[in-house]
PDB file with one MODEL, atoms N, CA, C and O in Angstrom:
MODEL        1
ATOM      1  N   UNK A   1     102.905  75.988  61.350  1.00  0.00           N
ATOM      2  CA  UNK A   1     102.987  77.397  61.168  1.00  0.00           C
ATOM      3  C   UNK A   1     102.069  77.858  62.958  1.00  0.00           C
ATOM      4  O   UNK A   1     101.464  76.871  63.377  1.00  0.00           O
ATOM      5  N   UNK A   2     101.933  79.235  63.996  1.00  0.00           N
ATOM      6  CA  UNK A   2     101.191  79.501  65.019  1.00  0.00           C
ATOM      7  C   UNK A   2      99.572  79.740  64.162  1.00  0.00           C
ATOM      8  O   UNK A   2      99.143  79.742  63.008  1.00  0.00           O
ATOM      9  N   UNK A   3      99.092  79.915  65.473  1.00  0.00           N
ATOM     10  CA  UNK A   3      97.912  80.181  65.149  1.00  0.00           C
ATOM     11  C   UNK A   3      97.410  81.419  64.687  1.00  0.00           C
ATOM     12  O   UNK A   3      96.290  81.655  64.234  1.00  0.00           O
ATOM     13  N   UNK A   4      98.703  82.449  64.911  1.00  0.00           N
ATOM     14  CA  UNK A   4      98.214  83.650  65.091  1.00  0.00           C
ATOM     15  C   UNK A   4      99.198  83.935  63.523  1.00  0.00           C
ATOM     16  O   UNK A   4      98.457  84.595  62.795  1.00  0.00           O
ATOM     17  N   UNK A   5     100.471  83.686  62.840  1.00  0.00           N
ATOM     18  CA  UNK A   5     101.373  83.482  61.570  1.00  0.00           C
ATOM     19  C   UNK A   5     101.360  85.057  61.674  1.00  0.00           C
ATOM     20  O   UNK A   5     102.334  85.710  62.048  1.00  0.00           O
ATOM     21  N   UNK A   6      99.950  85.680  61.239  1.00  0.00           N
ATOM     22  CA  UNK A   6     100.477  87.376  61.149  1.00  0.00           C
ATOM     23  C   UNK A   6     101.706  87.786  61.768  1.00  0.00           C
ATOM     24  O   UNK A   6     102.878  88.057  61.506  1.00  0.00           O
ATOM     25  N   UNK A   7     100.378  87.654  63.297  1.00  0.00           N
ATOM     26  CA  UNK A   7     100.845  88.196  63.963  1.00  0.00           C
ATOM     27  C   UNK A   7     101.910  87.951  65.296  1.00  0.00           C
ATOM     28  O   UNK A   7     102.443  88.875  65.911  1.00  0.00           O
ATOM     29  N   UNK A   8     102.045  86.870  65.517  1.00  0.00           N
ATOM     30  CA  UNK A   8     103.035  86.291  66.393  1.00  0.00           C
ATOM     31  C   UNK A   8     103.159  85.188  67.708  1.00  0.00           C
ATOM     32  O   UNK A   8     103.685  85.712  68.690  1.00  0.00           O
ATOM     33  N   UNK A   9     102.914  84.294  67.822  1.00  0.00           N
ATOM     34  CA  UNK A   9     102.518  84.140  69.248  1.00  0.00           C
ATOM     35  C   UNK A   9     102.461  85.599  70.829  1.00  0.00           C
ATOM     36  O   UNK A   9     101.703  85.920  71.745  1.00  0.00           O
ATOM     37  N   UNK A  10     103.414  85.899  70.416  1.00  0.00           N
ATOM     38  CA  UNK A  10     103.669  87.052  71.483  1.00  0.00           C
ATOM     39  C   UNK A  10     103.743  88.434  71.267  1.00  0.00           C
ATOM     40  O   UNK A  10     104.452  89.203  71.917  1.00  0.00           O
ATOM     41  N   UNK A  11     102.497  88.941  69.721  1.00  0.00           N
ATOM     42  CA  UNK A  11     101.795  89.855  69.251  1.00  0.00           C
ATOM     43  C   UNK A  11     100.284  89.284  69.950  1.00  0.00           C
ATOM     44  O   UNK A  11      99.881  88.127  70.069  1.00  0.00           O
ATOM     45  N   UNK A  12      99.326  91.238  70.547  1.00  0.00           N
ATOM     46  CA  UNK A  12      98.233  90.502  70.317  1.00  0.00           C
ATOM     47  C   UNK A  12      97.610  90.625  68.482  1.00  0.00           C
ATOM     48  O   UNK A  12      98.083  90.827  67.364  1.00  0.00           O
ATOM     49  N   UNK A  13      96.651  90.428  68.948  1.00  0.00           N
ATOM     50  CA  UNK A  13      95.320  90.374  67.127  1.00  0.00           C
ATOM     51  C   UNK A  13      95.914  91.739  67.229  1.00  0.00           C
ATOM     52  O   UNK A  13      96.592  92.282  68.101  1.00  0.00           O
ATOM     53  N   UNK A  14      95.352  92.211  65.818  1.00  0.00           N
ATOM     54  CA  UNK A  14      94.960  93.826  65.503  1.00  0.00           C
ATOM     55  C   UNK A  14      93.996  94.488  65.961  1.00  0.00           C
ATOM     56  O   UNK A  14      93.954  95.595  66.499  1.00  0.00           O
ATOM     57  N   UNK A  15      92.421  92.975  65.461  1.00  0.00           N
ATOM     58  CA  UNK A  15      91.448  92.971  66.346  1.00  0.00           C
ATOM     59  C   UNK A  15      91.094  92.392  67.538  1.00  0.00           C
ATOM     60  O   UNK A  15      91.189  91.166  67.606  1.00  0.00           O
ATOM     61  N   UNK A  16      90.504  93.325  68.988  1.00  0.00           N
ATOM     62  CA  UNK A  16      90.091  92.590  69.132  1.00  0.00           C
ATOM     63  C   UNK A  16      88.414  93.241  69.850  1.00  0.00           C
ATOM     64  O   UNK A  16      87.804  94.179  69.337  1.00  0.00           O
ATOM     65  N   UNK A  17      87.943  92.485  71.088  1.00  0.00           N
ATOM     66  CA  UNK A  17      87.148  93.817  71.378  1.00  0.00           C
ATOM     67  C   UNK A  17      86.810  92.485  73.429  1.00  0.00           C
ATOM     68  O   UNK A  17      86.911  91.259  73.401  1.00  0.00           O
ATOM     69  N   UNK A  18      86.490  93.229  74.653  1.00  0.00           N
ATOM     70  CA  UNK A  18      85.990  93.048  75.256  1.00  0.00           C
ATOM     71  C   UNK A  18      84.935  92.573  75.373  1.00  0.00           C
ATOM     72  O   UNK A  18      84.482  92.101  76.416  1.00  0.00           O
ATOM     73  N   UNK A  19      84.295  92.642  74.127  1.00  0.00           N
ATOM     74  CA  UNK A  19      82.071  91.863  74.071  1.00  0.00           C
ATOM     75  C   UNK A  19      82.005  90.390  74.132  1.00  0.00           C
ATOM     76  O   UNK A  19      82.003  89.560  73.224  1.00  0.00           O
ATOM     77  N   UNK A  20      81.961  90.283  75.183  1.00  0.00           N
ATOM     78  CA  UNK A  20      81.321  88.197  73.992  1.00  0.00           C
ATOM     79  C   UNK A  20      80.663  88.485  73.439  1.00  0.00           C
ATOM     80  O   UNK A  20      81.370  88.206  72.470  1.00  0.00           O
ATOM     81  N   UNK A  21      79.503  88.985  72.843  1.00  0.00           N
ATOM     82  CA  UNK A  21      78.944  89.079  72.097  1.00  0.00           C
ATOM     83  C   UNK A  21      79.770  89.355  70.940  1.00  0.00           C
ATOM     84  O   UNK A  21      79.655  88.418  70.151  1.00  0.00           O
ATOM     85  N   UNK A  22      80.699  90.412  70.430  1.00  0.00           N
ATOM     86  CA  UNK A  22      81.347  90.272  69.316  1.00  0.00           C
ATOM     87  C   UNK A  22      81.984  89.084  68.350  1.00  0.00           C
ATOM     88  O   UNK A  22      81.620  87.991  68.786  1.00  0.00           O
ATOM     89  N   UNK A  23      82.798  88.958  67.206  1.00  0.00           N
ATOM     90  CA  UNK A  23      83.743  88.054  66.434  1.00  0.00           C
ATOM     91  C   UNK A  23      85.059  88.593  67.084  1.00  0.00           C
ATOM     92  O   UNK A  23      85.702  87.543  67.058  1.00  0.00           O
ATOM     93  N   UNK A  24      85.751  89.345  67.550  1.00  0.00           N
ATOM     94  CA  UNK A  24      86.114  89.579  67.559  1.00  0.00           C
ATOM     95  C   UNK A  24      87.541  89.301  69.617  1.00  0.00           C
ATOM     96  O   UNK A  24      88.651  89.353  70.146  1.00  0.00           O
ATOM     97  N   UNK A  25      85.462  88.920  69.754  1.00  0.00           N
ATOM     98  CA  UNK A  25      86.419  88.471  70.958  1.00  0.00           C
ATOM     99  C   UNK A  25      87.063  87.438  71.502  1.00  0.00           C
ATOM    100  O   UNK A  25      86.871  86.328  71.006  1.00  0.00           O
ATOM    101  N   UNK A  26      88.062  87.599  72.760  1.00  0.00           N
ATOM    102  CA  UNK A  26      88.915  85.854  71.934  1.00  0.00           C
ATOM    103  C   UNK A  26      89.511  85.880  74.308  1.00  0.00           C
ATOM    104  O   UNK A  26      90.077  86.507  75.204  1.00  0.00           O
ATOM    105  N   UNK A  27      88.987  85.040  74.059  1.00  0.00           N
ATOM    106  CA  UNK A  27      88.653  84.899  75.953  1.00  0.00           C
ATOM    107  C   UNK A  27      90.530  85.124  76.161  1.00  0.00           C
ATOM    108  O   UNK A  27      91.102  86.144  76.547  1.00  0.00           O
ATOM    109  N   UNK A  28      91.070  83.968  75.808  1.00  0.00           N
ATOM    110  CA  UNK A  28      92.610  83.062  75.865  1.00  0.00           C
ATOM    111  C   UNK A  28      93.425  84.445  75.841  1.00  0.00           C
ATOM    112  O   UNK A  28      94.229  84.508  76.772  1.00  0.00           O
ATOM    113  N   UNK A  29      93.412  85.535  75.025  1.00  0.00           N
ATOM    114  CA  UNK A  29      93.596  86.359  74.555  1.00  0.00           C
ATOM    115  C   UNK A  29      93.544  87.198  76.003  1.00  0.00           C
ATOM    116  O   UNK A  29      94.545  87.515  76.647  1.00  0.00           O
ATOM    117  N   UNK A  30      92.237  87.472  76.354  1.00  0.00           N
ATOM    118  CA  UNK A  30      92.253  88.649  77.190  1.00  0.00           C
ATOM    119  C   UNK A  30      92.589  88.411  78.191  1.00  0.00           C
ATOM    120  O   UNK A  30      92.933  89.354  78.904  1.00  0.00           O
ATOM    121  N   UNK A  31      92.644  87.170  78.668  1.00  0.00           N
ATOM    122  CA  UNK A  31      92.925  86.440  79.450  1.00  0.00           C
ATOM    123  C   UNK A  31      94.084  87.108  79.959  1.00  0.00           C
ATOM    124  O   UNK A  31      93.991  87.524  81.113  1.00  0.00           O
ATOM    125  N   UNK A  32      95.257  87.316  79.287  1.00  0.00           N
ATOM    126  CA  UNK A  32      97.309  86.906  79.234  1.00  0.00           C
ATOM    127  C   UNK A  32      97.049  89.485  79.114  1.00  0.00           C
ATOM    128  O   UNK A  32      97.863  90.362  78.822  1.00  0.00           O
ATOM    129  N   UNK A  33      96.198  89.517  79.348  1.00  0.00           N
ATOM    130  CA  UNK A  33      96.110  91.302  78.944  1.00  0.00           C
ATOM    131  C   UNK A  33      96.598  91.877  78.665  1.00  0.00           C
ATOM    132  O   UNK A  33      97.783  91.722  78.962  1.00  0.00           O
ATOM    133  N   UNK A  34      96.347  92.744  78.078  1.00  0.00           N
ATOM    134  CA  UNK A  34      97.237  93.028  76.618  1.00  0.00           C
ATOM    135  C   UNK A  34      96.307  94.835  76.873  1.00  0.00           C
ATOM    136  O   UNK A  34      95.258  95.428  77.125  1.00  0.00           O
ATOM    137  N   UNK A  35      97.810  94.928  76.534  1.00  0.00           N
ATOM    138  CA  UNK A  35      98.357  96.951  77.274  1.00  0.00           C
ATOM    139  C   UNK A  35      97.588  97.462  76.133  1.00  0.00           C
ATOM    140  O   UNK A  35      96.967  96.675  75.418  1.00  0.00           O
ATOM    141  N   UNK A  36      97.585  98.676  75.921  1.00  0.00           N
ATOM    142  CA  UNK A  36      96.931  99.443  74.673  1.00  0.00           C
ATOM    143  C   UNK A  36      96.938 101.076  74.925  1.00  0.00           C
ATOM    144  O   UNK A  36      96.359 101.679  75.829  1.00  0.00           O
ATOM    145  N   UNK A  37      97.627 101.532  74.037  1.00  0.00           N
ATOM    146  CA  UNK A  37      98.341 102.119  74.154  1.00  0.00           C
ATOM    147  C   UNK A  37      98.382 103.189  72.808  1.00  0.00           C
ATOM    148  O   UNK A  37      98.984 103.150  71.735  1.00  0.00           O
ATOM    149  N   UNK A  38      97.240 104.353  73.555  1.00  0.00           N
ATOM    150  CA  UNK A  38      96.242 105.676  71.649  1.00  0.00           C
ATOM    151  C   UNK A  38      96.216 106.414  71.626  1.00  0.00           C
ATOM    152  O   UNK A  38      95.328 107.217  71.913  1.00  0.00           O
ATOM    153  N   UNK A  39      97.554 106.552  71.135  1.00  0.00           N
ATOM    154  CA  UNK A  39      97.871 108.470  71.044  1.00  0.00           C
ATOM    155  C   UNK A  39      99.344 108.593  71.372  1.00  0.00           C
ATOM    156  O   UNK A  39      99.673 109.719  71.747  1.00  0.00           O
ATOM    157  N   UNK A  40     100.483 107.511  71.303  1.00  0.00           N
ATOM    158  CA  UNK A  40     101.419 107.863  72.976  1.00  0.00           C
ATOM    159  C   UNK A  40      99.745 107.750  73.794  1.00  0.00           C
ATOM    160  O   UNK A  40      98.879 108.146  73.013  1.00  0.00           O
ATOM    161  N   UNK A  41      99.351 107.441  74.737  1.00  0.00           N
ATOM    162  CA  UNK A  41      99.412 107.497  75.952  1.00  0.00           C
ATOM    163  C   UNK A  41      98.739 105.888  76.286  1.00  0.00           C
ATOM    164  O   UNK A  41      97.769 105.571  75.599  1.00  0.00           O
ATOM    165  N   UNK A  42      99.083 105.210  76.991  1.00  0.00           N
ATOM    166  CA  UNK A  42      98.249 104.067  78.479  1.00  0.00           C
ATOM    167  C   UNK A  42      96.849 103.981  78.405  1.00  0.00           C
ATOM    168  O   UNK A  42      96.715 103.862  79.623  1.00  0.00           O
ATOM    169  N   UNK A  43      95.796 103.946  78.025  1.00  0.00           N
ATOM    170  CA  UNK A  43      94.583 104.446  78.521  1.00  0.00           C
ATOM    171  C   UNK A  43      94.439 102.716  78.331  1.00  0.00           C
ATOM    172  O   UNK A  43      95.240 102.021  77.706  1.00  0.00           O
ATOM    173  N   UNK A  44      93.226 102.239  79.029  1.00  0.00           N
ATOM    174  CA  UNK A  44      93.206 101.064  79.910  1.00  0.00           C
ATOM    175  C   UNK A  44      91.638 100.559  80.240  1.00  0.00           C
ATOM    176  O   UNK A  44      91.306  99.526  80.823  1.00  0.00           O
ATOM    177  N   UNK A  45      90.339 102.150  79.398  1.00  0.00           N
ATOM    178  CA  UNK A  45      88.965 101.947  79.116  1.00  0.00           C
ATOM    179  C   UNK A  45      87.940 101.800  77.558  1.00  0.00           C
ATOM    180  O   UNK A  45      86.952 102.282  77.003  1.00  0.00           O
ATOM    181  N   UNK A  46      89.069 100.717  77.388  1.00  0.00           N
ATOM    182  CA  UNK A  46      89.414 100.651  75.396  1.00  0.00           C
ATOM    183  C   UNK A  46      88.169  99.252  75.735  1.00  0.00           C
ATOM    184  O   UNK A  46      88.361  98.461  76.658  1.00  0.00           O
ATOM    185  N   UNK A  47      87.137  99.182  74.963  1.00  0.00           N
ATOM    186  CA  UNK A  47      86.182  98.548  74.459  1.00  0.00           C
ATOM    187  C   UNK A  47      86.432  97.384  72.867  1.00  0.00           C
ATOM    188  O   UNK A  47      85.552  96.697  72.348  1.00  0.00           O
ATOM    189  N   UNK A  48      87.409  97.466  72.568  1.00  0.00           N
ATOM    190  CA  UNK A  48      87.454  97.464  71.422  1.00  0.00           C
ATOM    191  C   UNK A  48      88.425  99.241  70.816  1.00  0.00           C
ATOM    192  O   UNK A  48      88.432 100.468  70.911  1.00  0.00           O
ATOM    193  N   UNK A  49      89.397  97.464  69.918  1.00  0.00           N
ATOM    194  CA  UNK A  49      90.560  98.166  69.132  1.00  0.00           C
ATOM    195  C   UNK A  49      90.517  97.057  67.288  1.00  0.00           C
ATOM    196  O   UNK A  49      90.393  95.857  67.042  1.00  0.00           O
ATOM    197  N   UNK A  50      90.649  97.986  66.647  1.00  0.00           N
ATOM    198  CA  UNK A  50      91.757  98.114  65.389  1.00  0.00           C
ATOM    199  C   UNK A  50      93.666  98.506  65.328  1.00  0.00           C
ATOM    200  O   UNK A  50      94.171  99.623  65.218  1.00  0.00           O
ATOM    201  N   UNK A  51      94.122  97.650  65.402  1.00  0.00           N
ATOM    202  CA  UNK A  51      95.666  98.673  65.174  1.00  0.00           C
ATOM    203  C   UNK A  51      96.553  98.403  63.528  1.00  0.00           C
ATOM    204  O   UNK A  51      97.776  98.455  63.397  1.00  0.00           O
ATOM    205  N   UNK A  52      95.545  98.116  62.409  1.00  0.00           N
ATOM    206  CA  UNK A  52      95.605  98.043  61.141  1.00  0.00           C
ATOM    207  C   UNK A  52      94.765  99.228  60.872  1.00  0.00           C
ATOM    208  O   UNK A  52      95.352 100.143  60.295  1.00  0.00           O
ATOM    209  N   UNK A  53      93.484  99.419  61.171  1.00  0.00           N
ATOM    210  CA  UNK A  53      92.779 100.858  60.512  1.00  0.00           C
ATOM    211  C   UNK A  53      92.862 102.138  61.498  1.00  0.00           C
ATOM    212  O   UNK A  53      92.344 103.252  61.430  1.00  0.00           O
ATOM    213  N   UNK A  54      93.733 101.525  62.455  1.00  0.00           N
ATOM    214  CA  UNK A  54      94.051 102.992  63.081  1.00  0.00           C
ATOM    215  C   UNK A  54      92.618 103.411  63.707  1.00  0.00           C
ATOM    216  O   UNK A  54      91.854 104.289  63.306  1.00  0.00           O
ATOM    217  N   UNK A  55      92.406 102.118  65.317  1.00  0.00           N
ATOM    218  CA  UNK A  55      90.986 103.039  66.494  1.00  0.00           C
ATOM    219  C   UNK A  55      91.049 102.151  67.170  1.00  0.00           C
ATOM    220  O   UNK A  55      91.498 101.005  67.129  1.00  0.00           O
ATOM    221  N   UNK A  56      90.237 103.159  68.244  1.00  0.00           N
ATOM    222  CA  UNK A  56      90.007 102.282  68.722  1.00  0.00           C
ATOM    223  C   UNK A  56      88.113 102.301  69.688  1.00  0.00           C
ATOM    224  O   UNK A  56      87.911 103.502  69.863  1.00  0.00           O
ATOM    225  N   UNK A  57      87.447 101.874  70.001  1.00  0.00           N
ATOM    226  CA  UNK A  57      85.811 102.375  70.966  1.00  0.00           C
ATOM    227  C   UNK A  57      86.529 102.304  72.574  1.00  0.00           C
ATOM    228  O   UNK A  57      87.426 101.708  73.169  1.00  0.00           O
ATOM    229  N   UNK A  58      85.620 103.199  72.780  1.00  0.00           N
ATOM    230  CA  UNK A  58      85.118 103.042  74.416  1.00  0.00           C
ATOM    231  C   UNK A  58      84.008 103.507  74.665  1.00  0.00           C
ATOM    232  O   UNK A  58      83.087 103.538  73.849  1.00  0.00           O
ATOM    233  N   UNK A  59      83.963 103.852  75.619  1.00  0.00           N
ATOM    234  CA  UNK A  59      82.427 103.860  76.708  1.00  0.00           C
ATOM    235  C   UNK A  59      82.298 105.474  76.253  1.00  0.00           C
ATOM    236  O   UNK A  59      83.161 106.338  76.098  1.00  0.00           O
ATOM    237  N   UNK A  60      81.090 105.491  76.133  1.00  0.00           N
ATOM    238  CA  UNK A  60      80.542 106.715  76.015  1.00  0.00           C
ATOM    239  C   UNK A  60      79.588 107.399  77.619  1.00  0.00           C
ATOM    240  O   UNK A  60      78.384 107.363  77.873  1.00  0.00           O
ATOM    241  N   UNK A  61      80.794 107.987  78.452  1.00  0.00           N
ATOM    242  CA  UNK A  61      79.949 108.586  80.003  1.00  0.00           C
ATOM    243  C   UNK A  61      79.510 106.736  80.802  1.00  0.00           C
ATOM    244  O   UNK A  61      80.154 105.791  81.258  1.00  0.00           O
ATOM    245  N   UNK A  62      78.212 107.047  80.591  1.00  0.00           N
ATOM    246  CA  UNK A  62      77.201 105.235  81.529  1.00  0.00           C
ATOM    247  C   UNK A  62      75.765 105.250  81.065  1.00  0.00           C
ATOM    248  O   UNK A  62      74.675 105.050  81.600  1.00  0.00           O
ATOM    249  N   UNK A  63      76.247 105.605  79.715  1.00  0.00           N
ATOM    250  CA  UNK A  63      74.556 106.299  78.888  1.00  0.00           C
ATOM    251  C   UNK A  63      74.939 103.906  78.093  1.00  0.00           C
ATOM    252  O   UNK A  63      76.036 103.375  77.916  1.00  0.00           O
ATOM    253  N   UNK A  64      73.953 103.463  77.946  1.00  0.00           N
ATOM    254  CA  UNK A  64      73.668 102.873  77.788  1.00  0.00           C
ATOM    255  C   UNK A  64      72.786 102.552  76.727  1.00  0.00           C
ATOM    256  O   UNK A  64      71.969 103.472  76.754  1.00  0.00           O
ATOM    257  N   UNK A  65      72.346 101.468  75.435  1.00  0.00           N
ATOM    258  CA  UNK A  65      71.198 101.316  74.758  1.00  0.00           C
ATOM    259  C   UNK A  65      70.227 100.494  74.702  1.00  0.00           C
ATOM    260  O   UNK A  65      69.919 100.126  75.835  1.00  0.00           O
ATOM    261  N   UNK A  66      69.562 100.007  73.844  1.00  0.00           N
ATOM    262  CA  UNK A  66      68.128  99.683  74.595  1.00  0.00           C
ATOM    263  C   UNK A  66      68.488  98.082  74.908  1.00  0.00           C
ATOM    264  O   UNK A  66      67.572  97.282  75.098  1.00  0.00           O
ATOM    265  N   UNK A  67      69.813  97.697  74.945  1.00  0.00           N
ATOM    266  CA  UNK A  67      69.045  96.001  75.341  1.00  0.00           C
ATOM    267  C   UNK A  67      70.607  96.070  75.990  1.00  0.00           C
ATOM    268  O   UNK A  67      71.319  95.078  76.141  1.00  0.00           O
ATOM    269  N   UNK A  68      71.063  97.739  76.412  1.00  0.00           N
ATOM    270  CA  UNK A  68      71.574  97.131  77.505  1.00  0.00           C
ATOM    271  C   UNK A  68      73.129  97.122  77.827  1.00  0.00           C
ATOM    272  O   UNK A  68      73.738  96.780  78.841  1.00  0.00           O
ATOM    273  N   UNK A  69      73.444  97.494  76.914  1.00  0.00           N
ATOM    274  CA  UNK A  69      74.821  97.673  76.291  1.00  0.00           C
ATOM    275  C   UNK A  69      75.618  99.214  76.397  1.00  0.00           C
ATOM    276  O   UNK A  69      75.130 100.344  76.393  1.00  0.00           O
ATOM    277  N   UNK A  70      77.219  98.703  76.505  1.00  0.00           N
ATOM    278  CA  UNK A  70      77.131 100.464  76.627  1.00  0.00           C
ATOM    279  C   UNK A  70      77.772 101.539  75.393  1.00  0.00           C
ATOM    280  O   UNK A  70      78.784 101.370  74.713  1.00  0.00           O
ATOM    281  N   UNK A  71      76.949 102.511  75.380  1.00  0.00           N
ATOM    282  CA  UNK A  71      76.837 103.086  74.078  1.00  0.00           C
ATOM    283  C   UNK A  71      78.676 103.474  74.058  1.00  0.00           C
ATOM    284  O   UNK A  71      79.099 104.327  74.837  1.00  0.00           O
ATOM    285  N   UNK A  72      79.477 102.859  73.247  1.00  0.00           N
ATOM    286  CA  UNK A  72      81.222 102.756  72.696  1.00  0.00           C
ATOM    287  C   UNK A  72      81.072 104.363  71.800  1.00  0.00           C
ATOM    288  O   UNK A  72      79.922 104.280  71.367  1.00  0.00           O
ATOM    289  N   UNK A  73      81.430 105.240  71.494  1.00  0.00           N
ATOM    290  CA  UNK A  73      82.239 105.236  70.341  1.00  0.00           C
ATOM    291  C   UNK A  73      84.022 105.970  69.874  1.00  0.00           C
ATOM    292  O   UNK A  73      84.822 106.506  70.642  1.00  0.00           O
ATOM    293  N   UNK A  74      84.132 105.772  68.697  1.00  0.00           N
ATOM    294  CA  UNK A  74      85.169 105.069  67.917  1.00  0.00           C
ATOM    295  C   UNK A  74      85.920 106.295  67.941  1.00  0.00           C
ATOM    296  O   UNK A  74      85.332 107.278  67.488  1.00  0.00           O
ATOM    297  N   UNK A  75      87.551 106.515  68.539  1.00  0.00           N
ATOM    298  CA  UNK A  75      88.651 107.422  67.933  1.00  0.00           C
ATOM    299  C   UNK A  75      88.896 106.737  67.284  1.00  0.00           C
ATOM    300  O   UNK A  75      88.412 105.620  67.102  1.00  0.00           O
ATOM    301  N   UNK A  76      90.461 107.735  66.325  1.00  0.00           N
ATOM    302  CA  UNK A  76      90.580 107.232  65.112  1.00  0.00           C
ATOM    303  C   UNK A  76      92.574 108.216  66.095  1.00  0.00           C
ATOM    304  O   UNK A  76      92.641 109.364  66.535  1.00  0.00           O
ATOM    305  N   UNK A  77      93.905 106.993  66.067  1.00  0.00           N
ATOM    306  CA  UNK A  77      94.840 107.195  65.933  1.00  0.00           C
ATOM    307  C   UNK A  77      95.999 106.403  65.570  1.00  0.00           C
ATOM    308  O   UNK A  77      95.904 105.240  65.179  1.00  0.00           O
ATOM    309  N   UNK A  78      96.924 106.933  65.677  1.00  0.00           N
ATOM    310  CA  UNK A  78      98.316 105.246  66.092  1.00  0.00           C
ATOM    311  C   UNK A  78      97.450 104.509  67.531  1.00  0.00           C
ATOM    312  O   UNK A  78      96.825 104.949  68.496  1.00  0.00           O
ATOM    313  N   UNK A  79      97.899 102.969  66.934  1.00  0.00           N
ATOM    314  CA  UNK A  79      97.289 102.056  68.145  1.00  0.00           C
ATOM    315  C   UNK A  79      98.395 100.948  68.218  1.00  0.00           C
ATOM    316  O   UNK A  79      98.997 100.366  67.315  1.00  0.00           O
ATOM    317  N   UNK A  80      98.502 100.796  70.161  1.00  0.00           N
ATOM    318  CA  UNK A  80      99.419 100.006  69.983  1.00  0.00           C
ATOM    319  C   UNK A  80      99.539  99.204  70.735  1.00  0.00           C
ATOM    320  O   UNK A  80     100.192  99.529  71.727  1.00  0.00           O
ATOM    321  N   UNK A  81      98.980  97.723  70.683  1.00  0.00           N
ATOM    322  CA  UNK A  81      99.595  96.547  71.278  1.00  0.00           C
ATOM    323  C   UNK A  81     100.028  95.674  72.292  1.00  0.00           C
ATOM    324  O   UNK A  81     100.329  94.560  71.864  1.00  0.00           O
ATOM    325  N   UNK A  82     100.188  95.882  73.847  1.00  0.00           N
ATOM    326  CA  UNK A  82     101.051  94.517  73.706  1.00  0.00           C
ATOM    327  C   UNK A  82     100.949  93.783  74.817  1.00  0.00           C
ATOM    328  O   UNK A  82     100.706  94.454  75.820  1.00  0.00           O
ATOM    329  N   UNK A  83     101.092  92.199  75.038  1.00  0.00           N
ATOM    330  CA  UNK A  83     100.714  91.644  76.324  1.00  0.00           C
ATOM    331  C   UNK A  83     101.573  91.758  77.784  1.00  0.00           C
ATOM    332  O   UNK A  83     102.655  91.309  78.160  1.00  0.00           O
ATOM    333  N   UNK A  84     100.580  92.548  78.372  1.00  0.00           N
ATOM    334  CA  UNK A  84     101.256  92.486  79.704  1.00  0.00           C
ATOM    335  C   UNK A  84     101.965  91.150  80.590  1.00  0.00           C
ATOM    336  O   UNK A  84     102.976  91.276  81.281  1.00  0.00           O
ATOM    337  N   UNK A  85     101.255  89.940  80.418  1.00  0.00           N
ATOM    338  CA  UNK A  85     102.204  89.243  81.254  1.00  0.00           C
ATOM    339  C   UNK A  85     103.669  89.381  81.196  1.00  0.00           C
ATOM    340  O   UNK A  85     104.307  89.067  82.200  1.00  0.00           O
ATOM    341  N   UNK A  86     104.403  89.892  79.950  1.00  0.00           N
ATOM    342  CA  UNK A  86     105.895  89.559  78.786  1.00  0.00           C
ATOM    343  C   UNK A  86     106.822  90.884  79.859  1.00  0.00           C
ATOM    344  O   UNK A  86     107.963  91.232  80.163  1.00  0.00           O
ATOM    345  N   UNK A  87     105.689  91.155  80.048  1.00  0.00           N
ATOM    346  CA  UNK A  87     106.736  92.578  81.535  1.00  0.00           C
ATOM    347  C   UNK A  87     107.216  93.310  80.976  1.00  0.00           C
ATOM    348  O   UNK A  87     106.883  93.018  79.827  1.00  0.00           O
ATOM    349  N   UNK A  88     107.835  94.160  80.919  1.00  0.00           N
ATOM    350  CA  UNK A  88     108.554  95.714  79.940  1.00  0.00           C
ATOM    351  C   UNK A  88     109.206  95.480  79.293  1.00  0.00           C
ATOM    352  O   UNK A  88     109.581  96.512  78.736  1.00  0.00           O
ATOM    353  N   UNK A  89     109.894  94.279  78.762  1.00  0.00           N
ATOM    354  CA  UNK A  89     110.250  94.435  77.715  1.00  0.00           C
ATOM    355  C   UNK A  89     109.526  93.369  76.433  1.00  0.00           C
ATOM    356  O   UNK A  89     109.999  92.672  75.535  1.00  0.00           O
ATOM    357  N   UNK A  90     107.883  93.751  77.009  1.00  0.00           N
ATOM    358  CA  UNK A  90     107.243  93.250  75.732  1.00  0.00           C
ATOM    359  C   UNK A  90     106.721  93.348  74.144  1.00  0.00           C
ATOM    360  O   UNK A  90     105.839  94.202  74.062  1.00  0.00           O
ATOM    361  N   UNK A  91     106.952  92.858  73.154  1.00  0.00           N
ATOM    362  CA  UNK A  91     107.163  93.088  71.648  1.00  0.00           C
ATOM    363  C   UNK A  91     105.855  94.241  71.708  1.00  0.00           C
ATOM    364  O   UNK A  91     104.950  94.028  72.516  1.00  0.00           O
ATOM    365  N   UNK A  92     105.819  95.089  71.091  1.00  0.00           N
ATOM    366  CA  UNK A  92     104.279  95.661  70.920  1.00  0.00           C
ATOM    367  C   UNK A  92     104.164  96.025  69.436  1.00  0.00           C
ATOM    368  O   UNK A  92     104.878  96.721  68.714  1.00  0.00           O
ATOM    369  N   UNK A  93     102.971  95.292  69.196  1.00  0.00           N
ATOM    370  CA  UNK A  93     101.798  95.798  67.717  1.00  0.00           C
ATOM    371  C   UNK A  93     101.789  97.282  67.806  1.00  0.00           C
ATOM    372  O   UNK A  93     101.915  98.096  68.721  1.00  0.00           O
ATOM    373  N   UNK A  94     101.532  97.353  66.103  1.00  0.00           N
ATOM    374  CA  UNK A  94     101.372  99.176  65.779  1.00  0.00           C
ATOM    375  C   UNK A  94     102.345  98.698  64.200  1.00  0.00           C
ATOM    376  O   UNK A  94     103.332  98.092  63.782  1.00  0.00           O
ATOM    377  N   UNK A  95     100.784  99.777  63.698  1.00  0.00           N
ATOM    378  CA  UNK A  95     101.032  99.432  62.208  1.00  0.00           C
ATOM    379  C   UNK A  95     102.503 100.128  61.631  1.00  0.00           C
ATOM    380  O   UNK A  95     102.981 101.209  61.978  1.00  0.00           O
ATOM    381  N   UNK A  96     102.979  99.286  60.777  1.00  0.00           N
ATOM    382  CA  UNK A  96     103.934  99.817  60.118  1.00  0.00           C
ATOM    383  C   UNK A  96     104.681 100.126  60.775  1.00  0.00           C
ATOM    384  O   UNK A  96     105.699 100.667  60.342  1.00  0.00           O
TER     385      UNK A  96
ENDMDL
END
């Protein structure tokens, strides 16, 4: 079996974050480049996403918390993800 038997080698993980302190951070997968479509629009400002739960986190302006991390807000809706290094016909991970 592959390391991600649930999503497959060419599908991004269900839950991923760009913050290295997060338990959902995976530098190897992020280096491949992940495209995100949220509510039908391709977004490039996503801090974290979860396909199965249907949400993304985006930075709330330039506001920082007391530890210097960007403040984020959670938006709910349909989320789709794919590896950008696979080109135009990349398989898309989405709920359902």
